[in-house]
BAZA-120165 format. One record per atom (N, C-alpha, C): x, y, z; atom name. Coordinates in steps of 0.2 Angstrom, whole numbers, plus 5000, padded with zeros to 4 digits. Example, Ala and Ser with C-alpha at 12.3 -4.5 7.8 and 13.67 -1.06 7.14 Angstrom:
+------+------+------+-------+
:   px :   py :   pz : atomo :
+------+------+------+-------+
: 5066 : 4972 : 5039 :     N :
: 5062 : 4978 : 5039 :    CA :
: 5066 : 4984 : 5039 :     C :
: 5064 : 4989 : 5035 :     N :
: 5068 : 4995 : 5036 :    CA :
: 5064 : 5000 : 5039 :     C :
+------+------+------+-------+
! end
This chain:
+------+------+------+-------+
:   px :   py :   pz : atomo :
+------+------+------+-------+
: 5461 : 4261 : 5405 :     N :
: 5457 : 4267 : 5404 :    CA :
: 5450 : 4266 : 5405 :     C :
: 5446 : 4269 : 5409 :     N :
: 5439 : 4268 : 5410 :    CA :
: 5435 : 4271 : 5404 :     C :
: 5430 : 4268 : 5403 :     N :
: 5425 : 4270 : 5398 :    CA :
: 5421 : 4276 : 5400 :     C :
: 5419 : 4280 : 5396 :     N :
: 5415 : 4286 : 5398 :    CA :
: 5407 : 4283 : 5398 :     C :
: 5403 : 4287 : 5401 :     N :
: 5396 : 4285 : 5400 :    CA :
: 5394 : 4285 : 5393 :     C :
: 5396 : 4290 : 5389 :     N :
: 5394 : 4290 : 5382 :    CA :
: 5396 : 4284 : 5378 :     C :
: 5402 : 4282 : 5380 :     N :
: 5405 : 4276 : 5376 :    CA :
: 5401 : 4270 : 5378 :     C :
: 5399 : 4269 : 5384 :     N :
: 5395 : 4263 : 5387 :    CA :
: 5388 : 4263 : 5384 :     C :
: 5385 : 4269 : 5383 :     N :
: 5379 : 4270 : 5380 :    CA :
: 5379 : 4268 : 5372 :     C :
: 5384 : 4270 : 5369 :     N :
: 5385 : 4268 : 5362 :    CA :
: 5386 : 4261 : 5361 :     C :
: 5390 : 4258 : 5365 :     N :
: 5391 : 4250 : 5365 :    CA :
: 5385 : 4247 : 5366 :     C :
: 5381 : 4249 : 5371 :     N :
: 5374 : 4246 : 5372 :    CA :
: 5370 : 4246 : 5366 :     C :
: 5370 : 4252 : 5363 :     N :
: 5365 : 4253 : 5357 :    CA :
: 5368 : 4249 : 5352 :     C :
: 5374 : 4248 : 5351 :     N :
: 5377 : 4244 : 5346 :    CA :
: 5375 : 4236 : 5347 :     C :
: 5375 : 4234 : 5353 :     N :
: 5373 : 4227 : 5354 :    CA :
: 5366 : 4226 : 5353 :     C :
: 5362 : 4231 : 5355 :     N :
: 5355 : 4231 : 5353 :    CA :
: 5353 : 4230 : 5346 :     C :
: 5357 : 4234 : 5342 :     N :
: 5356 : 4234 : 5335 :    CA :
: 5358 : 4227 : 5332 :     C :
: 5364 : 4224 : 5334 :     N :
: 5366 : 4218 : 5331 :    CA :
: 5361 : 4213 : 5332 :     C :
: 5357 : 4213 : 5338 :     N :
: 5352 : 4208 : 5339 :    CA :
: 5346 : 4209 : 5335 :     C :
: 5344 : 4215 : 5333 :     N :
: 5338 : 4217 : 5329 :    CA :
: 5339 : 4217 : 5322 :     C :
: 5337 : 4213 : 5318 :     N :
: 5338 : 4213 : 5311 :    CA :
: 5335 : 4219 : 5307 :     C :
: 5330 : 4223 : 5310 :     N :
: 5326 : 4228 : 5307 :    CA :
: 5329 : 4235 : 5310 :     C :
: 5335 : 4235 : 5313 :     N :
: 5337 : 4241 : 5316 :    CA :
: 5338 : 4247 : 5311 :     C :
: 5340 : 4246 : 5305 :     N :
: 5340 : 4251 : 5300 :    CA :
: 5334 : 4255 : 5299 :     C :
: 5329 : 4251 : 5298 :     N :
: 5322 : 4254 : 5297 :    CA :
: 5320 : 4258 : 5303 :     C :
: 5321 : 4255 : 5309 :     N :
: 5319 : 4259 : 5315 :    CA :
: 5323 : 4266 : 5316 :     C :
: 5330 : 4265 : 5314 :     N :
: 5334 : 4272 : 5314 :    CA :
: 5331 : 4277 : 5309 :     C :
: 5329 : 4274 : 5303 :     N :
: 5326 : 4279 : 5298 :    CA :
: 5320 : 4282 : 5301 :     C :
: 5315 : 4278 : 5304 :     N :
: 5309 : 4281 : 5306 :    CA :
: 5310 : 4285 : 5312 :     C :
: 5315 : 4284 : 5316 :     N :
: 5317 : 4288 : 5322 :    CA :
: 5319 : 4295 : 5319 :     C :
: 5323 : 4295 : 5314 :     N :
: 5326 : 4301 : 5311 :    CA :
: 5321 : 4305 : 5308 :     C :
: 5316 : 4302 : 5305 :     N :
: 5310 : 4306 : 5302 :    CA :
: 5306 : 4309 : 5308 :     C :
: 5305 : 4305 : 5313 :     N :
: 5301 : 4308 : 5319 :    CA :
: 5305 : 4314 : 5322 :     C :
: 5311 : 4313 : 5322 :     N :
: 5316 : 4319 : 5325 :    CA :
: 5315 : 4325 : 5321 :     C :
: 5315 : 4324 : 5314 :     N :
: 5314 : 4330 : 5309 :    CA :
: 5308 : 4333 : 5310 :     C :
: 5302 : 4329 : 5311 :     N :
: 5296 : 4332 : 5312 :    CA :
: 5295 : 4336 : 5319 :     C :
: 5299 : 4334 : 5324 :     N :
: 5299 : 4337 : 5330 :    CA :
: 5305 : 4342 : 5332 :     C :
: 5308 : 4344 : 5326 :     N :
: 5314 : 4347 : 5327 :    CA :
: 5313 : 4354 : 5331 :     C :
: 5307 : 4357 : 5330 :     N :
: 5306 : 4363 : 5333 :    CA :
: 5306 : 4363 : 5341 :     C :
: 5304 : 4357 : 5343 :     N :
: 5304 : 4356 : 5350 :    CA :
: 5311 : 4356 : 5354 :     C :
: 5316 : 4354 : 5350 :     N :
: 5322 : 4353 : 5352 :    CA :
: 5327 : 4360 : 5351 :     C :
: 5324 : 4364 : 5347 :     N :
: 5327 : 4371 : 5346 :    CA :
: 5330 : 4371 : 5339 :     C :
: 5331 : 4365 : 5336 :     N :
: 5334 : 4365 : 5329 :    CA :
: 5328 : 4366 : 5324 :     C :
: 5330 : 4370 : 5319 :     N :
: 5325 : 4372 : 5314 :    CA :
: 5328 : 4370 : 5307 :     C :
: 5323 : 4369 : 5302 :     N :
: 5325 : 4368 : 5295 :    CA :
: 5327 : 4374 : 5292 :     C :
: 5330 : 4374 : 5286 :     N :
: 5332 : 4380 : 5283 :    CA :
: 5326 : 4385 : 5282 :     C :
: 5326 : 4391 : 5283 :     N :
: 5321 : 4396 : 5282 :    CA :
: 5316 : 4396 : 5287 :     C :
: 5315 : 4391 : 5292 :     N :
: 5310 : 4391 : 5297 :    CA :
: 5311 : 4397 : 5302 :     C :
: 5317 : 4399 : 5304 :     N :
: 5318 : 4404 : 5308 :    CA :
: 5316 : 4411 : 5305 :     C :
: 5318 : 4412 : 5298 :     N :
: 5316 : 4418 : 5295 :    CA :
: 5309 : 4418 : 5294 :     C :
: 5306 : 4413 : 5292 :     N :
: 5298 : 4413 : 5292 :    CA :
: 5295 : 4415 : 5298 :     C :
: 5297 : 4412 : 5304 :     N :
: 5294 : 4414 : 5310 :    CA :
: 5296 : 4421 : 5312 :     C :
: 5301 : 4424 : 5310 :     N :
: 5303 : 4431 : 5312 :    CA :
: 5298 : 4435 : 5308 :     C :
: 5297 : 4433 : 5301 :     N :
: 5293 : 4437 : 5297 :    CA :
: 5286 : 4437 : 5300 :     C :
: 5283 : 4432 : 5302 :     N :
: 5277 : 4431 : 5305 :    CA :
: 5276 : 4436 : 5311 :     C :
: 5281 : 4435 : 5315 :     N :
: 5281 : 4439 : 5321 :    CA :
: 5281 : 4446 : 5320 :     C :
: 5285 : 4449 : 5315 :     N :
: 5286 : 4456 : 5314 :    CA :
: 5279 : 4458 : 5311 :     C :
: 5276 : 4454 : 5307 :     N :
: 5269 : 4456 : 5304 :    CA :
: 5264 : 4457 : 5309 :     C :
: 5264 : 4452 : 5314 :     N :
: 5260 : 4453 : 5320 :    CA :
: 5261 : 4459 : 5324 :     C :
: 5268 : 4460 : 5325 :     N :
: 5269 : 4466 : 5329 :    CA :
: 5267 : 4473 : 5325 :     C :
: 5268 : 4473 : 5319 :     N :
: 5266 : 4479 : 5315 :    CA :
: 5258 : 4480 : 5315 :     C :
: 5255 : 4474 : 5315 :     N :
: 5247 : 4475 : 5315 :    CA :
: 5245 : 4477 : 5322 :     C :
: 5248 : 4475 : 5327 :     N :
: 5246 : 4477 : 5334 :    CA :
: 5248 : 4485 : 5335 :     C :
: 5254 : 4487 : 5333 :     N :
: 5257 : 4493 : 5333 :    CA :
: 5252 : 4498 : 5329 :     C :
: 5250 : 4496 : 5323 :     N :
: 5246 : 4500 : 5319 :    CA :
: 5239 : 4501 : 5322 :     C :
: 5237 : 4497 : 5326 :     N :
: 5230 : 4497 : 5330 :    CA :
: 5230 : 4502 : 5336 :     C :
: 5237 : 4503 : 5338 :     N :
: 5237 : 4507 : 5344 :    CA :
: 5235 : 4514 : 5343 :     C :
: 5232 : 4518 : 5347 :     N :
: 5230 : 4525 : 5346 :    CA :
: 5235 : 4530 : 5349 :     C :
: 5241 : 4530 : 5346 :     N :
: 5247 : 4534 : 5349 :    CA :
: 5249 : 4539 : 5343 :     C :
: 5251 : 4545 : 5345 :     N :
: 5253 : 4550 : 5340 :    CA :
: 5259 : 4548 : 5335 :     C :
: 5264 : 4546 : 5339 :     N :
: 5270 : 4544 : 5335 :    CA :
: 5273 : 4537 : 5338 :     C :
: 5273 : 4532 : 5333 :     N :
: 5277 : 4526 : 5335 :    CA :
: 5282 : 4524 : 5330 :     C :
: 5288 : 4524 : 5333 :     N :
: 5294 : 4522 : 5329 :    CA :
: 5297 : 4516 : 5331 :     C :
: 5300 : 4513 : 5326 :     N :
: 5304 : 4507 : 5327 :    CA :
: 5310 : 4509 : 5331 :     C :
: 5313 : 4505 : 5335 :     N :
: 5319 : 4507 : 5339 :    CA :
: 5325 : 4508 : 5335 :     C :
: 5326 : 4504 : 5330 :     N :
: 5332 : 4505 : 5326 :    CA :
: 5331 : 4512 : 5322 :     C :
: 5325 : 4515 : 5321 :     N :
: 5325 : 4521 : 5318 :    CA :
: 5326 : 4527 : 5322 :     C :
: 5327 : 4526 : 5329 :     N :
: 5328 : 4531 : 5334 :    CA :
: 5335 : 4531 : 5337 :     C :
: 5337 : 4525 : 5339 :     N :
: 5343 : 4524 : 5342 :    CA :
: 5347 : 4518 : 5341 :     C :
: 5353 : 4517 : 5343 :     N :
: 5357 : 4511 : 5342 :    CA :
: 5357 : 4507 : 5348 :     C :
: 5356 : 4509 : 5354 :     N :
: 5356 : 4505 : 5360 :    CA :
: 5351 : 4508 : 5365 :     C :
: 5349 : 4504 : 5370 :     N :
: 5345 : 4507 : 5375 :    CA :
: 5348 : 4504 : 5382 :     C :
: 5350 : 4509 : 5386 :     N :
: 5353 : 4507 : 5393 :    CA :
: 5348 : 4509 : 5398 :     C :
: 5349 : 4505 : 5404 :     N :
: 5345 : 4507 : 5410 :    CA :
: 5349 : 4509 : 5415 :     C :
: 5348 : 4515 : 5417 :     N :
: 5353 : 4518 : 5422 :    CA :
: 5348 : 4521 : 5428 :     C :
: 5350 : 4518 : 5434 :     N :
: 5346 : 4520 : 5440 :    CA :
: 5338 : 4519 : 5438 :     C :
: 5336 : 4513 : 5435 :     N :
: 5329 : 4512 : 5433 :    CA :
: 5326 : 4516 : 5428 :     C :
: 5330 : 4520 : 5425 :     N :
: 5328 : 4525 : 5420 :    CA :
: 5331 : 4523 : 5413 :     C :
: 5326 : 4522 : 5407 :     N :
: 5329 : 4520 : 5401 :    CA :
: 5333 : 4526 : 5398 :     C :
: 5338 : 4525 : 5395 :     N :
: 5342 : 4530 : 5391 :    CA :
: 5343 : 4527 : 5384 :     C :
: 5341 : 4531 : 5379 :     N :
: 5342 : 4530 : 5372 :    CA :
: 5349 : 4532 : 5370 :     C :
: 5353 : 4528 : 5367 :     N :
: 5360 : 4530 : 5365 :    CA :
: 5360 : 4530 : 5357 :     C :
: 5363 : 4535 : 5354 :     N :
: 5364 : 4535 : 5347 :    CA :
: 5371 : 4536 : 5346 :     C :
: 5374 : 4532 : 5342 :     N :
: 5382 : 4533 : 5341 :    CA :
: 5382 : 4535 : 5333 :     C :
: 5386 : 4541 : 5333 :     N :
: 5387 : 4544 : 5326 :    CA :
: 5394 : 4545 : 5325 :     C :
: 5396 : 4545 : 5318 :     N :
: 5403 : 4547 : 5316 :    CA :
: 5403 : 4555 : 5317 :     C :
: 5409 : 4557 : 5318 :     N :
: 5410 : 4565 : 5319 :    CA :
: 5407 : 4568 : 5312 :     C :
: 5403 : 4573 : 5313 :     N :
: 5400 : 4576 : 5307 :    CA :
: 5394 : 4574 : 5305 :     C :
: 5392 : 4568 : 5307 :     N :
: 5385 : 4565 : 5305 :    CA :
: 5380 : 4569 : 5308 :     C :
: 5374 : 4570 : 5305 :     N :
: 5368 : 4573 : 5308 :    CA :
: 5363 : 4568 : 5310 :     C :
: 5359 : 4570 : 5315 :     N :
: 5353 : 4566 : 5317 :    CA :
: 5348 : 4566 : 5312 :     C :
: 5344 : 4560 : 5311 :     N :
: 5339 : 4560 : 5306 :    CA :
: 5333 : 4563 : 5310 :     C :
: 5327 : 4565 : 5306 :     N :
: 5322 : 4568 : 5309 :    CA :
: 5318 : 4565 : 5315 :     C :
: 5318 : 4558 : 5314 :     N :
: 5315 : 4555 : 5320 :    CA :
: 5319 : 4555 : 5326 :     C :
: 5326 : 4555 : 5325 :     N :
: 5331 : 4555 : 5330 :    CA :
: 5331 : 4562 : 5333 :     C :
: 5330 : 4567 : 5329 :     N :
: 5330 : 4574 : 5332 :    CA :
: 5323 : 4575 : 5336 :     C :
: 5318 : 4572 : 5334 :     N :
: 5312 : 4572 : 5338 :    CA :
: 5312 : 4569 : 5344 :     C :
: 5315 : 4563 : 5344 :     N :
: 5316 : 4559 : 5351 :    CA :
: 5321 : 4563 : 5355 :     C :
: 5326 : 4566 : 5353 :     N :
: 5331 : 4570 : 5357 :    CA :
: 5327 : 4576 : 5360 :     C :
: 5323 : 4579 : 5356 :     N :
: 5320 : 4585 : 5359 :    CA :
: 5315 : 4583 : 5364 :     C :
: 5311 : 4578 : 5363 :     N :
: 5306 : 4576 : 5368 :    CA :
: 5309 : 4573 : 5375 :     C :
: 5315 : 4569 : 5374 :     N :
: 5318 : 4565 : 5379 :    CA :
: 5323 : 4569 : 5383 :     C :
: 5326 : 4574 : 5380 :     N :
: 5331 : 4578 : 5383 :    CA :
: 5337 : 4574 : 5385 :     C :
: 5338 : 4574 : 5392 :     N :
: 5344 : 4570 : 5395 :    CA :
: 5344 : 4562 : 5394 :     C :
: 5338 : 4560 : 5392 :     N :
: 5337 : 4553 : 5391 :    CA :
: 5339 : 4550 : 5384 :     C :
: 5341 : 4555 : 5380 :     N :
: 5343 : 4553 : 5373 :    CA :
: 5351 : 4556 : 5373 :     C :
: 5355 : 4551 : 5372 :     N :
: 5362 : 4553 : 5372 :    CA :
: 5365 : 4552 : 5365 :     C :
: 5369 : 4557 : 5363 :     N :
: 5372 : 4556 : 5356 :    CA :
: 5379 : 4555 : 5357 :     C :
: 5383 : 4550 : 5355 :     N :
: 5390 : 4549 : 5356 :    CA :
: 5393 : 4550 : 5349 :     C :
: 5398 : 4555 : 5348 :     N :
: 5401 : 4556 : 5342 :    CA :
: 5408 : 4553 : 5343 :     C :
: 5410 : 4550 : 5338 :     N :
: 5417 : 4547 : 5338 :    CA :
: 5420 : 4547 : 5330 :     C :
: 5426 : 4548 : 5330 :     N :
: 5429 : 4547 : 5323 :    CA :
: 5429 : 4540 : 5321 :     C :
: 5428 : 4539 : 5315 :     N :
: 5428 : 4532 : 5312 :    CA :
: 5435 : 4529 : 5313 :     C :
: 5435 : 4523 : 5315 :     N :
: 5441 : 4519 : 5317 :    CA :
: 5442 : 4514 : 5311 :     C :
: 5447 : 4516 : 5307 :     N :
: 5448 : 4511 : 5301 :    CA :
: 5456 : 4510 : 5301 :     C :
+------+------+------+-------+
! end
């Protein structure tokens, strides 16, 4: 059975370690460096993603507050999904049968007309 490329690389690394008496120290230093640079590879420590999200939302809120518009709503307060149909945005709100639209949703439906779709379904349990 032929060895895979990964197996060959591991054997080569093992041979290198056997020749070098300080390999444990080098591996430890390498893992510390990897931990410092984890954001570059997409891995984050616990809480980093949450912290970045909070900073991002804070920045977005500051920018939104500085805009000179009459009404600015968070997407989740107006609709559940946004679809693009023929290059036109359609806001979709999914409700259980009998549920009513909230005030911001009513306002969006009134202003957008056919671009605001309410889908009512019975609860599936």
